[in-house]
ChimeraX commands (.cxc) that place a marker at each C-alpha (Angstrom):
marker #1 position 116.32,40.47,87.37 radius 0.5
marker #1 position 119.19,42.63,86.08 radius 0.5
marker #1 position 119.33,46.40,86.09 radius 0.5
marker #1 position 119.10,46.55,82.28 radius 0.5
marker #1 position 115.81,44.61,82.21 radius 0.5
marker #1 position 114.39,46.34,85.30 radius 0.5
marker #1 position 115.38,49.93,84.51 radius 0.5
marker #1 position 114.15,50.10,80.94 radius 0.5
marker #1 position 114.12,53.41,79.02 radius 0.5
marker #1 position 110.56,54.08,80.19 radius 0.5
marker #1 position 111.55,53.17,83.76 radius 0.5
marker #1 position 114.38,55.71,83.57 radius 0.5
marker #1 position 111.86,58.37,82.57 radius 0.5
marker #1 position 109.48,57.37,85.40 radius 0.5
marker #1 position 112.21,57.32,88.04 radius 0.5
marker #1 position 113.48,60.71,86.85 radius 0.5
marker #1 position 110.01,62.23,87.20 radius 0.5
marker #1 position 109.59,60.79,90.68 radius 0.5
marker #1 position 113.03,62.07,91.63 radius 0.5
marker #1 position 111.56,65.54,91.08 radius 0.5
marker #1 position 108.49,64.95,93.25 radius 0.5
marker #1 position 105.81,62.31,94.01 radius 0.5
marker #1 position 103.35,61.84,91.15 radius 0.5
marker #1 position 100.47,59.62,90.10 radius 0.5
marker #1 position 100.66,57.74,86.76 radius 0.5
marker #1 position 98.30,60.10,84.92 radius 0.5
marker #1 position 100.53,63.05,85.88 radius 0.5
marker #1 position 103.59,61.09,84.74 radius 0.5
marker #1 position 101.99,60.38,81.37 radius 0.5
marker #1 position 100.92,63.96,80.77 radius 0.5
marker #1 position 104.29,65.37,81.87 radius 0.5
marker #1 position 106.22,63.02,79.59 radius 0.5
marker #1 position 104.09,64.12,76.63 radius 0.5
marker #1 position 104.37,67.81,77.52 radius 0.5
marker #1 position 108.16,67.55,77.65 radius 0.5
marker #1 position 108.38,65.71,74.34 radius 0.5
marker #1 position 109.80,62.59,75.97 radius 0.5
marker #1 position 107.75,60.48,73.57 radius 0.5
marker #1 position 110.55,61.23,71.08 radius 0.5
marker #1 position 112.94,59.28,73.30 radius 0.5
marker #1 position 110.80,56.48,74.77 radius 0.5
marker #1 position 107.50,54.82,73.91 radius 0.5
marker #1 position 104.97,56.54,76.17 radius 0.5
marker #1 position 101.74,54.55,76.30 radius 0.5
marker #1 position 99.35,54.44,79.27 radius 0.5
marker #1 position 99.37,50.63,79.46 radius 0.5
marker #1 position 103.15,50.40,79.35 radius 0.5
marker #1 position 103.46,53.20,81.89 radius 0.5
marker #1 position 101.18,51.49,84.41 radius 0.5
marker #1 position 103.02,48.20,83.87 radius 0.5
marker #1 position 106.35,49.95,84.48 radius 0.5
marker #1 position 105.05,51.58,87.65 radius 0.5
marker #1 position 103.84,48.20,88.93 radius 0.5
marker #1 position 107.18,46.56,88.13 radius 0.5
marker #1 position 109.21,49.32,89.80 radius 0.5
marker #1 position 106.96,49.04,92.85 radius 0.5
marker #1 position 107.53,45.28,92.99 radius 0.5
marker #1 position 111.29,45.86,92.84 radius 0.5
marker #1 position 110.97,48.44,95.66 radius 0.5
marker #1 position 112.45,51.18,93.50 radius 0.5
marker #1 position 109.31,53.24,94.06 radius 0.5
marker #1 position 106.50,52.97,96.62 radius 0.5
marker #1 position 102.88,54.02,96.88 radius 0.5
marker #1 position 102.56,57.26,98.83 radius 0.5
marker #1 position 98.82,57.71,99.28 radius 0.5
marker #1 position 95.65,58.03,97.26 radius 0.5
marker #1 position 94.24,61.30,95.94 radius 0.5
marker #1 position 90.77,62.17,94.69 radius 0.5
marker #1 position 90.10,65.27,92.59 radius 0.5
marker #1 position 86.38,66.01,92.42 radius 0.5
marker #1 position 84.52,63.27,90.58 radius 0.5
marker #1 position 87.65,61.78,89.05 radius 0.5
marker #1 position 88.67,58.24,90.06 radius 0.5
marker #1 position 91.10,57.82,92.93 radius 0.5
marker #1 position 94.75,58.03,91.89 radius 0.5
marker #1 position 97.64,56.44,93.70 radius 0.5
marker #1 position 100.66,58.71,94.14 radius 0.5
marker #1 position 104.13,57.16,94.00 radius 0.5
marker #1 position 107.44,58.23,95.52 radius 0.5
marker #1 position 110.96,57.16,94.56 radius 0.5
marker #1 position 112.93,55.16,97.14 radius 0.5
marker #1 position 116.63,55.43,97.97 radius 0.5
marker #1 position 117.19,52.23,95.99 radius 0.5
marker #1 position 115.28,53.71,93.06 radius 0.5
marker #1 position 117.35,56.87,93.09 radius 0.5
marker #1 position 120.55,54.81,93.09 radius 0.5
marker #1 position 119.22,52.61,90.26 radius 0.5
marker #1 position 118.32,55.70,88.22 radius 0.5
marker #1 position 121.76,57.22,88.56 radius 0.5
marker #1 position 123.55,53.93,87.88 radius 0.5
marker #1 position 121.51,53.27,84.75 radius 0.5
marker #1 position 121.93,56.79,83.36 radius 0.5
marker #1 position 125.68,56.54,83.99 radius 0.5
marker #1 position 125.79,53.21,82.16 radius 0.5
marker #1 position 123.87,54.58,79.19 radius 0.5
marker #1 position 126.17,57.61,78.96 radius 0.5
marker #1 position 129.33,55.55,79.25 radius 0.5
marker #1 position 128.73,52.54,77.03 radius 0.5
marker #1 position 127.60,52.61,73.37 radius 0.5
marker #1 position 124.89,49.98,72.97 radius 0.5
marker #1 position 123.89,48.01,69.88 radius 0.5
marker #1 position 120.37,49.44,69.53 radius 0.5
marker #1 position 119.60,47.88,66.12 radius 0.5
marker #1 position 117.56,50.74,64.56 radius 0.5
marker #1 position 115.40,49.68,61.63 radius 0.5
marker #1 position 116.49,52.25,59.02 radius 0.5
marker #1 position 120.03,50.86,58.61 radius 0.5
marker #1 position 118.52,47.40,58.09 radius 0.5
marker #1 position 116.24,48.82,55.40 radius 0.5
marker #1 position 119.24,50.47,53.72 radius 0.5
marker #1 position 121.20,47.21,53.81 radius 0.5
marker #1 position 118.33,45.45,52.01 radius 0.5
marker #1 position 117.11,48.32,49.81 radius 0.5
marker #1 position 118.78,46.68,46.78 radius 0.5
marker #1 position 115.89,44.19,46.80 radius 0.5
marker #1 position 113.56,46.96,45.56 radius 0.5
marker #1 position 113.54,48.74,42.19 radius 0.5
marker #1 position 115.46,51.98,42.05 radius 0.5
marker #1 position 112.37,54.08,41.33 radius 0.5
marker #1 position 110.58,52.72,44.37 radius 0.5
marker #1 position 113.57,53.28,46.64 radius 0.5
marker #1 position 113.85,56.83,45.38 radius 0.5
marker #1 position 110.17,57.54,46.12 radius 0.5
marker #1 position 110.33,55.95,49.57 radius 0.5
marker #1 position 113.41,57.96,50.51 radius 0.5
marker #1 position 111.75,61.15,49.29 radius 0.5
marker #1 position 108.79,60.41,51.59 radius 0.5
marker #1 position 111.17,59.80,54.48 radius 0.5
marker #1 position 112.97,63.05,53.70 radius 0.5
marker #1 position 109.71,64.98,53.94 radius 0.5
marker #1 position 108.84,63.42,57.30 radius 0.5
marker #1 position 112.33,64.12,58.64 radius 0.5
marker #1 position 111.96,67.75,57.62 radius 0.5
marker #1 position 108.72,68.09,59.55 radius 0.5
marker #1 position 110.24,66.38,62.58 radius 0.5
marker #1 position 113.23,68.71,62.44 radius 0.5
marker #1 position 110.96,71.75,62.38 radius 0.5
marker #1 position 109.21,70.51,65.54 radius 0.5
marker #1 position 112.51,69.89,67.33 radius 0.5
marker #1 position 113.79,73.35,66.40 radius 0.5
marker #1 position 110.54,74.96,67.61 radius 0.5
marker #1 position 110.77,73.16,70.94 radius 0.5
marker #1 position 114.37,74.30,71.34 radius 0.5
marker #1 position 113.39,77.90,70.63 radius 0.5
marker #1 position 110.62,77.63,73.24 radius 0.5
marker #1 position 113.05,76.26,75.83 radius 0.5
marker #1 position 115.49,79.09,75.14 radius 0.5
marker #1 position 112.81,81.77,75.22 radius 0.5
marker #1 position 111.63,80.52,78.61 radius 0.5
marker #1 position 115.16,80.49,80.03 radius 0.5
marker #1 position 114.99,76.76,80.74 radius 0.5
marker #1 position 118.45,75.66,81.95 radius 0.5
marker #1 position 120.25,74.04,79.03 radius 0.5
marker #1 position 121.00,70.83,80.95 radius 0.5
marker #1 position 117.27,70.02,80.78 radius 0.5
marker #1 position 116.98,70.34,77.00 radius 0.5
marker #1 position 120.45,69.70,75.57 radius 0.5
marker #1 position 119.02,66.45,74.18 radius 0.5
marker #1 position 117.13,68.64,71.68 radius 0.5
marker #1 position 120.40,69.83,70.14 radius 0.5
marker #1 position 121.48,66.19,69.83 radius 0.5
marker #1 position 118.20,65.23,68.15 radius 0.5
marker #1 position 118.42,68.27,65.87 radius 0.5
marker #1 position 121.99,67.40,64.86 radius 0.5
marker #1 position 121.04,63.78,64.17 radius 0.5
marker #1 position 118.03,64.78,62.06 radius 0.5
marker #1 position 120.10,67.32,60.12 radius 0.5
marker #1 position 122.79,64.70,59.49 radius 0.5
marker #1 position 120.26,62.12,58.29 radius 0.5
marker #1 position 118.56,64.65,56.03 radius 0.5
marker #1 position 121.90,65.59,54.51 radius 0.5
marker #1 position 122.80,61.93,53.98 radius 0.5
marker #1 position 119.43,61.09,52.41 radius 0.5
marker #1 position 119.66,64.15,50.13 radius 0.5
marker #1 position 123.10,62.99,48.96 radius 0.5
marker #1 position 121.81,59.47,48.34 radius 0.5
marker #1 position 118.84,60.79,46.37 radius 0.5
marker #1 position 121.28,62.79,44.26 radius 0.5
marker #1 position 123.37,59.68,43.59 radius 0.5
marker #1 position 120.24,57.78,42.55 radius 0.5
marker #1 position 119.12,60.59,40.25 radius 0.5
marker #1 position 122.41,61.09,38.42 radius 0.5
marker #1 position 123.30,57.41,38.14 radius 0.5
marker #1 position 126.33,57.61,40.44 radius 0.5
marker #1 position 124.83,54.73,42.43 radius 0.5
marker #1 position 124.46,51.73,40.12 radius 0.5
marker #1 position 121.30,49.66,40.59 radius 0.5
marker #1 position 119.92,46.32,39.48 radius 0.5
marker #1 position 117.08,46.26,36.97 radius 0.5
marker #1 position 113.69,44.75,37.83 radius 0.5
marker #1 position 110.98,43.42,35.55 radius 0.5
marker #1 position 108.12,45.96,35.71 radius 0.5
marker #1 position 105.52,43.21,35.26 radius 0.5
marker #1 position 106.70,40.55,37.70 radius 0.5
marker #1 position 108.81,42.71,40.00 radius 0.5
marker #1 position 111.62,40.18,39.76 radius 0.5
marker #1 position 115.26,41.15,39.42 radius 0.5
marker #1 position 116.27,40.74,35.79 radius 0.5
marker #1 position 119.83,39.65,36.46 radius 0.5
marker #1 position 120.67,37.09,39.13 radius 0.5
marker #1 position 122.61,38.96,41.82 radius 0.5
marker #1 position 126.22,38.02,42.41 radius 0.5
marker #1 position 127.18,37.34,46.02 radius 0.5
marker #1 position 129.68,40.18,46.09 radius 0.5
marker #1 position 130.18,39.86,49.83 radius 0.5
marker #1 position 131.26,36.22,49.57 radius 0.5
marker #1 position 133.53,36.93,46.61 radius 0.5
marker #1 position 135.29,39.79,48.40 radius 0.5
marker #1 position 135.48,37.91,51.70 radius 0.5
marker #1 position 137.26,34.96,50.13 radius 0.5
marker #1 position 140.00,37.28,48.91 radius 0.5
marker #1 position 140.21,39.48,51.99 radius 0.5
marker #1 position 138.03,38.68,55.05 radius 0.5
marker #1 position 136.30,41.73,56.56 radius 0.5
marker #1 position 137.06,42.88,60.12 radius 0.5
marker #1 position 135.23,41.05,62.89 radius 0.5
marker #1 position 132.92,43.04,65.16 radius 0.5
marker #1 position 134.74,44.28,68.25 radius 0.5
marker #1 position 133.63,45.24,71.71 radius 0.5
marker #1 position 133.05,49.01,72.16 radius 0.5
marker #1 position 136.42,50.73,72.43 radius 0.5
marker #1 position 138.39,47.68,71.26 radius 0.5
marker #1 position 140.50,47.47,68.10 radius 0.5
marker #1 position 138.67,45.74,65.22 radius 0.5
marker #1 position 139.93,42.23,64.50 radius 0.5
marker #1 position 140.17,40.39,61.21 radius 0.5
marker #1 position 139.13,36.79,60.76 radius 0.5
marker #1 position 142.74,35.82,60.05 radius 0.5
marker #1 position 144.06,37.30,63.35 radius 0.5
marker link #1:1,2 radius 0.2
marker link #1:2,3 radius 0.2
marker link #1:3,4 radius 0.2
marker link #1:4,5 radius 0.2
marker link #1:5,6 radius 0.2
marker link #1:6,7 radius 0.2
marker link #1:7,8 radius 0.2
marker link #1:8,9 radius 0.2
marker link #1:9,10 radius 0.2
marker link #1:10,11 radius 0.2
marker link #1:11,12 radius 0.2
marker link #1:12,13 radius 0.2
marker link #1:13,14 radius 0.2
marker link #1:14,15 radius 0.2
marker link #1:15,16 radius 0.2
marker link #1:16,17 radius 0.2
marker link #1:17,18 radius 0.2
marker link #1:18,19 radius 0.2
marker link #1:19,20 radius 0.2
marker link #1:20,21 radius 0.2
marker link #1:21,22 radius 0.2
marker link #1:22,23 radius 0.2
marker link #1:23,24 radius 0.2
marker link #1:24,25 radius 0.2
marker link #1:25,26 radius 0.2
marker link #1:26,27 radius 0.2
marker link #1:27,28 radius 0.2
marker link #1:28,29 radius 0.2
marker link #1:29,30 radius 0.2
marker link #1:30,31 radius 0.2
marker link #1:31,32 radius 0.2
marker link #1:32,33 radius 0.2
marker link #1:33,34 radius 0.2
marker link #1:34,35 radius 0.2
marker link #1:35,36 radius 0.2
marker link #1:36,37 radius 0.2
marker link #1:37,38 radius 0.2
marker link #1:38,39 radius 0.2
marker link #1:39,40 radius 0.2
marker link #1:40,41 radius 0.2
marker link #1:41,42 radius 0.2
marker link #1:42,43 radius 0.2
marker link #1:43,44 radius 0.2
marker link #1:44,45 radius 0.2
marker link #1:45,46 radius 0.2
marker link #1:46,47 radius 0.2
marker link #1:47,48 radius 0.2
marker link #1:48,49 radius 0.2
marker link #1:49,50 radius 0.2
marker link #1:50,51 radius 0.2
marker link #1:51,52 radius 0.2
marker link #1:52,53 radius 0.2
marker link #1:53,54 radius 0.2
marker link #1:54,55 radius 0.2
marker link #1:55,56 radius 0.2
marker link #1:56,57 radius 0.2
marker link #1:57,58 radius 0.2
marker link #1:58,59 radius 0.2
marker link #1:59,60 radius 0.2
marker link #1:60,61 radius 0.2
marker link #1:61,62 radius 0.2
marker link #1:62,63 radius 0.2
marker link #1:63,64 radius 0.2
marker link #1:64,65 radius 0.2
marker link #1:65,66 radius 0.2
marker link #1:66,67 radius 0.2
marker link #1:67,68 radius 0.2
marker link #1:68,69 radius 0.2
marker link #1:69,70 radius 0.2
marker link #1:70,71 radius 0.2
marker link #1:71,72 radius 0.2
marker link #1:72,73 radius 0.2
marker link #1:73,74 radius 0.2
marker link #1:74,75 radius 0.2
marker link #1:75,76 radius 0.2
marker link #1:76,77 radius 0.2
marker link #1:77,78 radius 0.2
marker link #1:78,79 radius 0.2
marker link #1:79,80 radius 0.2
marker link #1:80,81 radius 0.2
marker link #1:81,82 radius 0.2
marker link #1:82,83 radius 0.2
marker link #1:83,84 radius 0.2
marker link #1:84,85 radius 0.2
marker link #1:85,86 radius 0.2
marker link #1:86,87 radius 0.2
marker link #1:87,88 radius 0.2
marker link #1:88,89 radius 0.2
marker link #1:89,90 radius 0.2
marker link #1:90,91 radius 0.2
marker link #1:91,92 radius 0.2
marker link #1:92,93 radius 0.2
marker link #1:93,94 radius 0.2
marker link #1:94,95 radius 0.2
marker link #1:95,96 radius 0.2
marker link #1:96,97 radius 0.2
marker link #1:97,98 radius 0.2
marker link #1:98,99 radius 0.2
marker link #1:99,100 radius 0.2
marker link #1:100,101 radius 0.2
marker link #1:101,102 radius 0.2
marker link #1:102,103 radius 0.2
marker link #1:103,104 radius 0.2
marker link #1:104,105 radius 0.2
marker link #1:105,106 radius 0.2
marker link #1:106,107 radius 0.2
marker link #1:107,108 radius 0.2
marker link #1:108,109 radius 0.2
marker link #1:109,110 radius 0.2
marker link #1:110,111 radius 0.2
marker link #1:111,112 radius 0.2
marker link #1:112,113 radius 0.2
marker link #1:113,114 radius 0.2
marker link #1:114,115 radius 0.2
marker link #1:115,116 radius 0.2
marker link #1:116,117 radius 0.2
marker link #1:117,118 radius 0.2
marker link #1:118,119 radius 0.2
marker link #1:119,120 radius 0.2
marker link #1:120,121 radius 0.2
marker link #1:121,122 radius 0.2
marker link #1:122,123 radius 0.2
marker link #1:123,124 radius 0.2
marker link #1:124,125 radius 0.2
marker link #1:125,126 radius 0.2
marker link #1:126,127 radius 0.2
marker link #1:127,128 radius 0.2
marker link #1:128,129 radius 0.2
marker link #1:129,130 radius 0.2
marker link #1:130,131 radius 0.2
marker link #1:131,132 radius 0.2
marker link #1:132,133 radius 0.2
marker link #1:133,134 radius 0.2
marker link #1:134,135 radius 0.2
marker link #1:135,136 radius 0.2
marker link #1:136,137 radius 0.2
marker link #1:137,138 radius 0.2
marker link #1:138,139 radius 0.2
marker link #1:139,140 radius 0.2
marker link #1:140,141 radius 0.2
marker link #1:141,142 radius 0.2
marker link #1:142,143 radius 0.2
marker link #1:143,144 radius 0.2
marker link #1:144,145 radius 0.2
marker link #1:145,146 radius 0.2
marker link #1:146,147 radius 0.2
marker link #1:147,148 radius 0.2
marker link #1:148,149 radius 0.2
marker link #1:149,150 radius 0.2
marker link #1:150,151 radius 0.2
marker link #1:151,152 radius 0.2
marker link #1:152,153 radius 0.2
marker link #1:153,154 radius 0.2
marker link #1:154,155 radius 0.2
marker link #1:155,156 radius 0.2
marker link #1:156,157 radius 0.2
marker link #1:157,158 radius 0.2
marker link #1:158,159 radius 0.2
marker link #1:159,160 radius 0.2
marker link #1:160,161 radius 0.2
marker link #1:161,162 radius 0.2
marker link #1:162,163 radius 0.2
marker link #1:163,164 radius 0.2
marker link #1:164,165 radius 0.2
marker link #1:165,166 radius 0.2
marker link #1:166,167 radius 0.2
marker link #1:167,168 radius 0.2
marker link #1:168,169 radius 0.2
marker link #1:169,170 radius 0.2
marker link #1:170,171 radius 0.2
marker link #1:171,172 radius 0.2
marker link #1:172,173 radius 0.2
marker link #1:173,174 radius 0.2
marker link #1:174,175 radius 0.2
marker link #1:175,176 radius 0.2
marker link #1:176,177 radius 0.2
marker link #1:177,178 radius 0.2
marker link #1:178,179 radius 0.2
marker link #1:179,180 radius 0.2
marker link #1:180,181 radius 0.2
marker link #1:181,182 radius 0.2
marker link #1:182,183 radius 0.2
marker link #1:183,184 radius 0.2
marker link #1:184,185 radius 0.2
marker link #1:185,186 radius 0.2
marker link #1:186,187 radius 0.2
marker link #1:187,188 radius 0.2
marker link #1:188,189 radius 0.2
marker link #1:189,190 radius 0.2
marker link #1:190,191 radius 0.2
marker link #1:191,192 radius 0.2
marker link #1:192,193 radius 0.2
marker link #1:193,194 radius 0.2
marker link #1:194,195 radius 0.2
marker link #1:195,196 radius 0.2
marker link #1:196,197 radius 0.2
marker link #1:197,198 radius 0.2
marker link #1:198,199 radius 0.2
marker link #1:199,200 radius 0.2
marker link #1:200,201 radius 0.2
marker link #1:201,202 radius 0.2
marker link #1:202,203 radius 0.2
marker link #1:203,204 radius 0.2
marker link #1:204,205 radius 0.2
marker link #1:205,206 radius 0.2
marker link #1:206,207 radius 0.2
marker link #1:207,208 radius 0.2
marker link #1:208,209 radius 0.2
marker link #1:209,210 radius 0.2
marker link #1:210,211 radius 0.2
marker link #1:211,212 radius 0.2
marker link #1:212,213 radius 0.2
marker link #1:213,214 radius 0.2
marker link #1:214,215 radius 0.2
marker link #1:215,216 radius 0.2
marker link #1:216,217 radius 0.2
marker link #1:217,218 radius 0.2
marker link #1:218,219 radius 0.2
marker link #1:219,220 radius 0.2
marker link #1:220,221 radius 0.2
marker link #1:221,222 radius 0.2
marker link #1:222,223 radius 0.2
marker link #1:223,224 radius 0.2
marker link #1:224,225 radius 0.2
marker link #1:225,226 radius 0.2
marker link #1:226,227 radius 0.2
marker link #1:227,228 radius 0.2
marker link #1:228,229 radius 0.2
view
């Protein structure tokens, strides 16, 4: 099993927590939520326990005793191993170094938005804009809290990245909404009764590609190639 499949994003978060100190899964789950890590990885109890079991099987972490707090069920505490610490650092270094094709869903929706009527696209984007605004407010508030509590910046610099990305997306969506409103962005017409496109779409991609092929995808850091090269 390769490092990429073993040290998943959630596994990175688990290993990082155990690099701080031994913890049981419930503590891991609560700490991830308290730190807002659910913005970065999917934090679900079932997935967390599965990740802990997998990391234990790979000997990246090990059980370090069982605790009982009052009437609560027994909880197994886990500790990171030397191999786990090395795997954590190697995986973080890889993620920092190499841009990965993450295939987010919003760009796909934008690429296929022309299949919906203009009015519907405009309303959907306005709803997205409102949700982005609320998310941005939460990120800003968390950043203010971190600053007010003198938390070293290295622990929360990801918040400035998330804030910048949300601000950029909001700005882009606002510009697109403006283009839809003033007619700058031309759109196909759809039959209001059937929902079908009134005019048969022309395969503009194929027409343009026959005259001048687009660049081929390149490896990260490489020079884009054309289909004729």
